[in-house]
Phi, psi and omega in degrees: 000140183283151177281170180298322181296316180293323177296317179297318180295320177298320178294319179294324180294335180285341183278151175274178188297320181293323177293323177295318179296321178296317179296320178298317179297320178297318180293320178296321177295321178297319178297319178299314180298323178296321177298318179297317178298321180296318180295321181280353177085013183257006183276125181260318187249097182285347180290346179296330176302308183295317180299316180293318179296321179293321178293322176299318179297320178297317180297313181296326177295315178298316180298317180294316179300318180292324180289328178286321180290329182091183186285358183294327183261000000 
């Protein structure tokens, strides 16, 4: 059975480039909202920062890999 990370990566690979860019923008907005919550004292789960940053890195890696491979894949 695949781990959660591999499942997430498989789901991201199914998305096209515009969907990946949209997901990245959503995650960046989420990080901003988490920062606001932290300042206001309402943030309970600080691990969300790291999880969101890692997912952004996965998305950017996929986009870069696709740009290097070209439109063939």
